[in-house]
C-alpha positions as CSV (number, residue, x, y, z in Angstrom):
1,Y,15.1,11.0,-1.9
2,A,13.1,13.8,-0.3
3,R,15.9,14.7,2.1
4,G,18.5,14.6,-0.7
5,A,16.2,16.7,-2.9
6,V,15.8,19.4,-0.3
7,I,19.5,19.7,0.2
8,C,20.2,19.7,-3.6
9,V,17.5,22.4,-4.3
10,L,18.9,24.7,-1.6
11,L,22.5,24.3,-2.7
12,I,21.7,24.7,-6.4
13,W,19.9,27.9,-5.8
14,V,22.6,29.3,-3.5
15,L,25.3,28.3,-5.9
16,R,23.4,29.8,-8.9
17,L,23.0,33.0,-6.9
18,G,26.7,33.0,-6.0
19,W,27.7,32.4,-9.6
20,T,25.4,35.1,-10.9
21,T,26.8,37.6,-8.3
22,L,30.4,36.8,-9.1
23,Y,29.7,37.0,-12.9
24,V,28.2,40.5,-12.5
25,V,31.1,41.6,-10.2
26,E,33.6,40.3,-12.7
27,S,32.0,42.2,-15.6
28,C,31.7,45.4,-13.6
29,V,35.2,45.6,-12.2
30,E,37.1,43.9,-15.1
31,S,39.0,47.1,-16.0
32,S,39.8,48.2,-12.5
33,V,41.3,45.1,-10.9
34,A,44.6,43.3,-11.6
35,E,44.7,40.2,-13.9
36,T,45.2,38.0,-10.9
37,G,42.0,39.3,-9.3
38,Q,40.1,38.8,-12.5
39,M,41.3,35.2,-12.7
40,I,40.2,34.5,-9.1
41,L,36.7,35.9,-9.7
42,K,36.4,33.9,-12.9
43,K,37.5,30.7,-11.3
44,A,35.2,31.2,-8.3
45,S,32.2,31.9,-10.5
46,L,33.0,28.8,-12.6
47,A,33.4,26.7,-9.4
48,F,29.9,27.8,-8.3
49,L,28.5,27.0,-11.7
50,F,30.2,23.6,-11.9
51,T,29.1,22.6,-8.4
52,G,25.5,23.7,-9.1
53,M,25.3,21.6,-12.2
54,V,26.8,18.5,-10.5
55,L,24.1,18.8,-7.7
56,M,21.5,19.1,-10.4
57,Y,22.5,15.8,-11.9
58,I,22.8,14.2,-8.5
59,L,19.1,15.2,-7.9
60,I,18.1,13.5,-11.2
61,V,20.1,10.3,-10.3
62,L,18.5,10.2,-6.9
63,R,15.0,10.4,-8.4
64,I,15.6,7.7,-10.9
65,Q,17.2,5.5,-8.2
66,A,14.1,6.0,-6.0
67,F,11.9,4.8,-9.0
68,Q,14.1,1.7,-9.6
69,H,14.3,0.8,-5.9
70,S,10.5,1.0,-5.5
71,M,10.1,-1.3,-8.5
72,G,12.6,-3.8,-7.2
73,R,15.2,-3.0,-9.9
74,S,18.9,-2.4,-9.6
75,P,20.1,1.3,-10.1
76,S,21.0,2.1,-13.7
77,R,24.8,2.0,-14.1
78,L,24.6,3.5,-17.5
79,L,22.8,6.6,-16.1
80,R,25.3,7.0,-13.3
81,C,28.3,6.5,-15.6
82,T,26.9,9.0,-18.2
83,V,26.4,11.6,-15.4
84,G,29.9,11.0,-14.1
85,V,31.5,11.4,-17.5
86,H,29.5,14.6,-18.1
87,C,30.6,16.1,-14.8
88,I,34.3,15.3,-15.6
89,L,34.0,16.9,-19.0
90,L,32.4,20.0,-17.5
91,L,35.5,20.3,-15.3
92,L,37.9,19.8,-18.2
93,R,36.2,22.2,-20.6
94,H,36.4,25.2,-18.3
95,P,39.5,27.2,-17.3
96,I,39.5,25.3,-14.0
97,G,41.1,22.5,-16.1
98,H,42.2,22.7,-19.7
99,G,41.4,25.4,-22.2
100,P,38.6,25.4,-24.7
101,D,38.5,22.3,-27.0
102,K,36.0,21.7,-29.8
103,W,35.7,17.9,-29.3
104,L,35.2,18.4,-25.6
105,D,32.4,20.8,-26.3
106,K,30.7,18.4,-28.8
107,I,30.8,15.4,-26.3
108,T,29.6,17.6,-23.5
109,A,26.7,18.7,-25.7
110,A,25.7,15.1,-26.5
111,L,25.8,13.7,-23.0
112,P,22.8,15.8,-21.6
113,L,20.7,14.4,-24.5
114,L,21.6,10.8,-23.5
115,I,20.8,11.6,-19.9
116,T,17.4,12.9,-21.0
117,I,16.7,9.7,-22.9
118,L,17.7,7.5,-20.0
119,A,15.7,9.5,-17.5
120,V,12.6,9.7,-19.6
121,R,12.8,5.9,-20.1
122,A,12.9,5.4,-16.4
123,F,9.8,7.6,-16.0
124,M,7.9,5.6,-18.7
125,G,8.0,2.4,-16.7
126,P,6.0,3.6,-13.7
127,L,3.7,5.7,-15.9
128,F,2.9,2.6,-18.0
129,L,2.0,0.6,-14.9
130,L,-0.2,3.4,-13.5
131,R,-2.0,3.6,-16.8
132,I,-2.8,-0.1,-16.6
133,E,-3.8,0.3,-12.9
134,A,-6.2,3.1,-13.7
135,S,-7.8,1.1,-16.5
136,R,-8.4,-2.0,-14.3
137,V,-9.9,-0.4,-11.1
138,R,-12.6,2.1,-10.2
139,G,-13.4,4.5,-7.4
140,V,-10.7,5.7,-5.1
141,P,-8.0,3.4,-6.4
142,K,-8.5,4.7,-9.9
143,L,-8.3,8.3,-8.7
144,Q,-5.1,7.5,-6.8
145,A,-3.5,5.9,-9.9
146,E,-4.5,8.9,-12.0
147,W,-3.2,11.3,-9.4
148,A,0.1,9.5,-9.2
149,A,0.5,9.6,-13.0
150,D,-0.2,13.3,-13.0
151,A,2.4,13.8,-10.3
152,L,5.0,11.9,-12.3
153,R,4.2,13.9,-15.4
154,C,4.8,17.1,-13.4
155,E,8.2,15.7,-12.3
156,L,9.0,14.7,-15.9
157,K,8.3,18.3,-17.1
158,G,10.8,19.6,-14.5
159,L,13.4,17.0,-15.6
160,L,13.0,18.0,-19.3
161,F,13.5,21.7,-18.3
162,L,16.7,20.6,-16.6
163,T,18.2,18.4,-19.3
164,L,16.9,19.8,-22.6
165,T,18.0,23.4,-21.9
166,S,21.4,22.1,-20.9
167,T,21.6,20.2,-24.2
168,L,20.7,23.4,-26.0
169,R,23.3,25.3,-24.1
170,F,26.2,23.0,-24.7
171,G,25.1,22.4,-28.3
172,F,25.1,26.2,-28.9
173,V,28.6,26.5,-27.4
174,A,29.9,23.7,-29.6
175,A,28.4,25.5,-32.7
176,V,29.3,29.2,-32.1
177,G,32.0,29.0,-29.4
178,R,32.2,30.5,-25.9
179,G,32.4,34.1,-24.7
180,S,30.0,35.6,-27.3
181,L,26.9,37.6,-26.4
182,P,24.5,35.0,-27.8
183,E,26.3,32.2,-25.8
184,R,25.9,34.3,-22.6
185,V,22.2,34.8,-23.4
186,V,21.6,31.1,-24.0
187,S,23.5,30.3,-20.8
188,T,21.4,32.7,-18.8
189,I,18.2,31.1,-20.2
190,D,19.6,27.7,-19.2
191,D,20.2,29.0,-15.7
192,V,16.7,30.2,-15.3
193,A,15.3,27.0,-16.8
194,N,17.4,24.9,-14.4
195,A,16.0,26.8,-11.4
196,L,12.5,26.4,-12.7
197,G,13.1,22.7,-13.5
198,V,14.4,21.9,-10.0
199,A,11.4,23.7,-8.5
200,I,8.9,21.8,-10.7
201,M,10.6,18.5,-10.3
202,C,10.5,18.7,-6.5
203,G,6.9,19.9,-6.4
204,I,7.7,23.5,-5.2
205,L,6.1,25.3,-8.1
206,Q,3.7,22.7,-9.4
207,Q,1.8,20.1,-7.3
208,C,-1.1,17.8,-8.0
209,G,-4.0,18.0,-5.6
210,T,-4.6,14.8,-3.5
211,P,-7.5,12.8,-4.9
212,S,-10.8,12.9,-3.0
213,L,-14.2,11.3,-3.6
214,P,-17.2,11.3,-1.3
215,V,-17.5,8.1,0.6
216,V,-21.2,7.6,-0.4
217,E,-20.3,7.9,-4.0
218,V,-17.5,5.4,-3.7
219,C,-19.7,2.8,-1.9
220,A,-22.7,3.3,-4.2
221,D,-21.0,3.1,-7.5
222,T,-17.6,1.4,-7.2
223,S,-15.8,-1.5,-5.9
224,S,-12.1,-2.0,-5.8
225,T,-12.3,-5.6,-7.0
226,N,-13.3,-6.8,-10.4
227,Q,-15.7,-9.7,-9.7
228,P,-16.3,-12.4,-12.3
229,V,-19.9,-12.7,-11.2
230,D,-21.2,-9.3,-12.0
231,I,-24.0,-10.8,-14.0
232,W,-25.4,-12.4,-10.9
233,R,-25.4,-9.2,-8.9
234,T,-28.6,-8.1,-10.6
235,D,-30.4,-11.1,-9.3
236,V,-32.8,-10.5,-6.4
237,G,-31.6,-13.6,-4.7
238,W,-28.0,-12.2,-4.6
239,T,-29.1,-9.0,-3.0
240,E,-31.3,-10.9,-0.4
241,K,-28.4,-13.2,0.4
242,V,-26.1,-10.2,0.9
243,K,-28.6,-8.6,3.3
244,D,-29.0,-12.0,5.1
245,L,-25.3,-12.3,5.6
246,A,-24.9,-8.7,6.8
247,G,-27.5,-9.4,9.5
248,R,-25.4,-12.2,11.1
249,G,-23.4,-10.0,13.4
250,F,-23.1,-10.9,17.1
251,T,-22.2,-9.1,20.3
252,L,-18.9,-9.3,22.1
253,A,-20.7,-10.8,25.1
254,S,-21.8,-13.8,23.0
255,L,-18.2,-14.3,21.8
256,L,-16.9,-14.2,25.4
257,D,-19.5,-16.7,26.5
258,F,-18.4,-19.0,23.7
259,Y,-14.8,-18.7,24.6
260,Q,-15.6,-19.3,28.2
261,R,-17.1,-22.7,27.3
262,L,-14.0,-23.6,25.3
263,F,-11.7,-22.5,28.1
264,D,-13.8,-24.6,30.6
265,A,-13.7,-27.6,28.3
266,A,-17.5,-27.6,28.2
267,V,-17.1,-28.1,24.4
268,M,-14.1,-29.2,22.4
269,P,-12.1,-31.1,25.1
270,S,-8.9,-30.9,23.0
271,F,-8.9,-27.0,23.1
272,Q,-5.6,-25.5,24.2
273,P,-5.4,-21.7,24.1
274,D,-1.8,-21.6,23.2
275,L,-2.2,-24.2,20.3
276,S,-5.7,-24.4,19.0
277,T,-6.3,-22.5,15.7
278,T,-9.5,-21.0,14.4
279,N,-9.7,-23.9,12.0
280,D,-9.7,-26.4,14.9
281,V,-12.4,-24.5,16.7
282,V,-14.7,-24.3,13.6
283,R,-14.4,-28.0,12.9
284,Q,-14.8,-29.2,16.5
285,A,-17.0,-26.5,18.2
286,V,-18.7,-24.2,15.7
287,V,-19.9,-27.0,13.3
288,P,-21.3,-29.3,16.1
289,M,-22.9,-26.4,18.0
290,S,-24.7,-24.9,14.9
291,R,-26.2,-28.3,13.8
292,T,-30.0,-28.2,13.7
293,H,-31.8,-31.4,12.8
294,A,-30.9,-32.5,9.3
295,G,-28.9,-29.3,8.6
296,G,-27.6,-26.3,10.4
297,C,-27.2,-22.5,10.4
298,A,-24.6,-19.9,11.3
299,L,-23.7,-20.0,14.9
300,A,-24.3,-16.2,15.1
301,T,-28.0,-16.9,14.0
302,L,-28.4,-19.2,17.1
303,W,-26.8,-16.6,19.4
304,N,-29.1,-13.9,18.1
305,E,-32.2,-16.2,18.2
306,G,-32.8,-15.6,14.5
307,R,-32.9,-11.8,14.8
308,P,-30.8,-9.8,12.2
309,V,-27.9,-7.9,13.8
310,F,-25.9,-5.6,11.6
311,A,-22.4,-5.6,12.8
312,Q,-20.4,-2.5,13.6
313,R,-17.1,-4.2,12.9
314,M,-16.0,-6.6,10.1
315,V,-13.1,-8.8,11.4
316,T,-10.5,-9.9,8.9
317,H,-8.5,-12.8,10.0
318,N,-7.0,-16.1,8.8
319,W,-8.1,-19.5,10.1
320,G,-4.5,-20.6,10.7
321,N,-4.2,-18.1,13.5
322,K,-4.6,-19.1,17.1
323,F,-8.2,-18.8,18.2
324,L,-7.1,-17.2,21.4
325,H,-5.4,-14.4,19.4
326,L,-8.5,-13.8,17.3
327,V,-10.7,-13.4,20.4
328,A,-8.0,-11.2,22.0
329,A,-7.9,-8.9,19.0
330,I,-11.7,-8.5,19.1
331,V,-11.7,-7.9,22.9
332,S,-8.9,-5.4,22.4
333,D,-11.0,-3.5,19.9
334,G,-14.0,-3.5,22.3
335,L,-11.8,-2.1,25.1
336,G,-10.4,0.5,22.7
337,C,-6.9,-0.3,24.1
338,G,-4.6,0.3,21.1
339,S,-3.1,-1.8,18.3
340,H,-1.6,-4.6,20.4
341,Y,-3.6,-7.6,21.9
342,N,-0.9,-9.6,23.7
343,T,-1.9,-8.2,27.1
344,V,-5.5,-9.2,26.5
345,A,-4.4,-12.6,25.3
346,T,-2.6,-13.2,28.6
347,R,-5.7,-12.2,30.6
348,L,-7.8,-14.6,28.6
349,T,-5.6,-17.5,29.7
350,E,-5.6,-16.6,33.4
351,A,-8.0,-18.0,36.0
352,G,-10.8,-15.5,36.4
353,G,-9.3,-13.4,33.6
354,I,-12.4,-13.7,31.4
355,D,-14.7,-12.5,34.1
356,R,-12.4,-9.5,34.8
357,L,-12.4,-8.6,31.1
358,R,-16.1,-8.9,31.0
359,R,-16.6,-6.5,33.9
360,V,-14.3,-3.9,32.3
361,L,-16.1,-4.3,28.9
362,E,-19.4,-3.9,30.6
363,R,-18.3,-0.6,32.2
364,C,-17.0,0.8,28.9
365,G,-19.9,-0.4,26.8
366,G,-17.8,-2.9,24.9
367,L,-20.0,-6.0,25.6
368,T,-22.7,-4.7,23.3
369,M,-20.4,-4.0,20.4
370,T,-21.3,-6.1,17.4
371,Y,-18.9,-8.0,15.1
372,W,-19.0,-10.0,11.9
373,V,-16.6,-13.0,11.8
374,C,-16.8,-15.5,9.0
375,A,-16.3,-18.5,11.3
376,F,-19.5,-17.6,13.2
377,S,-21.4,-15.6,10.6
378,I,-21.2,-18.1,7.7
379,N,-23.4,-21.2,7.7
380,Q,-20.7,-23.8,7.7
381,H,-23.3,-26.5,7.0
382,A,-24.0,-24.9,3.6
383,S,-20.3,-25.1,2.6
384,I,-17.4,-26.9,4.3
385,C,-18.8,-29.1,7.1
386,G,-18.9,-32.3,5.1
387,G,-15.3,-32.5,3.9
388,F,-12.0,-30.8,3.2
389,G,-12.2,-30.2,-0.5
390,P,-10.4,-32.2,-3.3
391,A,-7.0,-33.6,-2.3
392,P,-4.1,-32.0,-4.1
393,Q,-1.4,-34.1,-5.7
394,E,0.8,-35.8,-3.3
395,G,4.3,-34.4,-2.6
396,T,3.2,-30.8,-3.2
397,P,3.1,-27.9,-0.7
398,E,-0.6,-27.7,-1.4
399,R,-1.1,-31.3,-0.3
400,D,0.9,-30.6,2.9
401,E,-1.3,-27.6,3.7
402,W,-4.5,-29.7,2.9
403,E,-3.3,-32.4,5.3
404,R,-2.6,-29.8,8.1
405,K,-6.1,-28.5,7.8
406,R,-7.6,-32.0,8.4
407,I,-5.7,-32.5,11.7
408,D,-6.4,-31.0,15.1
409,T,-3.3,-28.9,16.1
410,S,-3.3,-30.0,19.8
411,S,-4.3,-33.7,19.6
412,G,-3.1,-34.6,16.1
413,A,-6.4,-36.4,15.4
414,V,-8.1,-36.2,12.0
415,F,-11.3,-34.2,12.2
416,S,-14.6,-36.0,11.8
417,V,-16.8,-34.6,9.1
418,C,-20.4,-33.5,9.7
419,L,-23.0,-35.9,8.4
420,C,-25.8,-33.4,7.9
421,T,-27.7,-33.5,4.6
422,Q,-27.9,-29.7,4.0
423,P,-27.1,-28.8,0.4
424,K,-23.7,-27.3,-0.1
425,F,-23.2,-24.2,-2.3
426,F,-20.0,-23.1,-3.8
427,N,-19.1,-21.0,-6.9
428,D,-21.0,-23.4,-9.2
429,K,-24.1,-21.8,-7.6
430,P,-23.0,-18.2,-7.0
431,V,-26.4,-16.8,-5.9
432,E,-26.9,-19.3,-3.1
433,C,-23.2,-19.4,-2.1
434,E,-22.2,-17.5,1.1
435,L,-18.5,-17.5,0.4
436,N,-18.4,-15.0,-2.6
437,K,-20.3,-12.0,-1.2
438,F,-17.9,-10.5,1.4
439,T,-17.1,-7.3,-0.6
440,D,-20.8,-6.7,-1.3
441,M,-21.6,-7.3,2.3
442,M,-18.9,-4.8,3.4
443,Q,-20.4,-2.2,1.2
444,F,-23.9,-2.9,2.6
445,L,-22.7,-2.7,6.2
446,H,-20.8,0.5,5.5
447,K,-24.0,2.1,4.4
448,E,-26.4,0.6,6.9
449,S,-24.4,0.2,10.1
450,N,-23.5,3.4,11.9
451,G,-19.8,3.7,12.6
452,F,-18.9,0.6,10.6
453,A,-15.1,-0.2,10.6
454,Q,-12.8,-3.1,9.8
455,V,-10.7,-4.9,12.5
456,V,-7.6,-6.7,11.1
457,A,-6.6,-9.5,13.5
458,L,-3.0,-10.2,12.5
459,D,-1.4,-13.5,13.4
460,E,2.2,-13.7,14.8
461,E,3.6,-14.8,11.4
462,F,1.6,-12.2,9.4
463,D,0.2,-15.1,7.2
464,L,-2.9,-13.0,6.9
465,F,-1.3,-11.1,4.0
466,S,-0.8,-14.3,2.0
467,R,-4.6,-15.0,2.0
468,A,-6.4,-13.7,-1.1
469,W,-9.7,-13.3,0.7
470,C,-8.1,-11.3,3.5
471,V,-6.3,-9.0,1.1
472,A,-9.5,-8.5,-0.9
473,E,-11.3,-7.4,2.3
474,L,-8.5,-5.0,3.1
475,V,-8.8,-3.5,-0.4
476,E,-12.6,-3.3,-0.2
477,A,-12.5,-1.4,3.2
478,E,-10.0,1.0,1.7
479,A,-12.2,1.5,-1.4
480,C,-15.3,2.1,0.7
481,G,-13.5,4.6,3.0
482,A,-14.2,2.4,6.1
483,P,-11.8,3.0,9.0
484,Q,-9.3,0.1,9.5
485,A,-7.9,-0.9,12.9
486,I,-4.9,-3.3,12.8
487,K,-4.4,-5.5,15.8
488,V,-1.0,-7.1,16.3
489,H,0.4,-9.5,18.9
């Protein structure tokens, strides 16, 4: 649309200038040139006028089609047919085609009004959605929705300049006829309005400033997500749990040591780098290693010997991803080596590759980088270790997924459950639950941890974008203004 708009704008202005020039020349030399010369000038000026008006309508159609395409709708055939019929009538009503005809003038006057109605209707859909969006969110997303609505209103003003003045022009011609001085005045006004309308519609004369909000204000007062547990956020226990969770970061050195033990089969004998998922590793390595007496704690707490560590990076990932790829994405961030982690993943599967990566990370300071990953930073013994959740109805896709999560990817064996007696907390006890505070924790880390950013570890199938928690974390990082680094295979 942008490329087409630029071409249309330039051609419309050139054609209008050409038509005006020829119109003036025709008026000035009317008595001094032959009838054939006058006819050539008149037809040339009308050709310029006709082409300019066609391009103007093409611009309107392009804009409406861009709307409909972005909303997943088919282009409006009625709008295109109406514009096509109007352009044909413009050709017929001028001396380029047939002579003046009252019924042609009346139909030509009515069609711009119909085009206006159809175009305004197309604008109303996105404006209605933006109004709903602005009422449901806060912070930067709210400002963006309001800014987008203002930008559309600017375009709508330009479109009304284009179509309503044309309606007035052709209606005036149908009422008083062509060639009179009042008709020429109205036509001139329409030409000026068309030029202004094109400029406004394309943002040349009127633009809406990009929304901006200080990052501190966004993080202090707003969140992009509407949480159903707002009443609990005033609880002192909620705030303390958020702070406790935020203090469960860990160094990249600790993660590499853990991966080395997996790779060497010191824990989880069934681990296979090319097959084992994060879910496999949590069930067969993280849960057993974080068991303490009758209960347990987050594995990161053991790595840090109970000291709070505020992470510099929040890692967003899905448990169905290969654990190798999760580690490779984090190591890639520590190395600062771009958005792809496939090379690092290859190194992690080679003999001696982990030690080589560790030496490189030590030289660049990456080993001391701190990360927050739910698999290690959440106390699995206070949530999922004792089971797999209620079984969905048999024969459903949900049941198939539930069954997959119970089985080790490489061996096909059903996971054994942890027999610890630690109490489990879910949404029925929101203050104690550790699974419902990710957005609050991200806001806390953004304020407390210097240089806080989000690392998005994408799986090969991009299933991450189908996980509600992952999408919520992406939205929260955007709302907080935290930098986001996407890592792909």
